[in-house]
N, C-alpha and C positions, 0 to 999 in steps of 0.2 A: 623172129624168135622172141618169145615173151621176155620182159625185163627180168623177172626172177630167174629165168634160165640163163640169161646173159650173165647175171651176177654169179651164179654157180659155176659157169664156165670160166670166168675170169679168176675166181677163187681156186679152181682146180689147176689152172695154168700157173698161177702164182705158187701153188703148192709144189708142182713138179719142177719148177725152175730151181728149187733148192736141192733137188736130187742129183747125185753123181751119176746114177744109172736110171734111165727112164723106166726100165722094167721092174724096178723096186716098187713102183706105185701099183696098187691092186687093180686099178681101172685102165691100165695101159697094157696093150698087147702088141708085140712086134709082128709086123706083117711079113709075109714070105713071098717067094717066087719073084715075079716082076717088081714087087714093091719091097724087096729086102732093103733095110736101112730106114724104112718108114715105120711109124707107130700109129696105133689107133687109141684115142682117149675116149672112154665112154663117160658121158655126163648125163645122167637121166636117160631120156629117149634119144639124145643126140650123140653123134659120133664126130670126133674131130680127127683129122689126119695130120700127123706131125712128122717132121724130119729134123734131125739135129744138123747143125752146120758147125764144123770145127774150124777154129782159127785161134786167135789169142784167147778167146773165151768160147765156150760152147753155147750155141743159141738154139732155141726151138723155133722153127718156122711154122 
């Protein structure tokens, strides 16, 4: 992945880390079916697959 795209992806991940609900972000879509509980983050032409892990704090994996 080109360096500029890496920077944009890191920025997007930092942005969503502040959200209470991942689906509030315009570039995140909840997946369905077999992948219920997973989310897709669109950053340019790249897609990242995310899942939250709940414990003492909620984490994005």
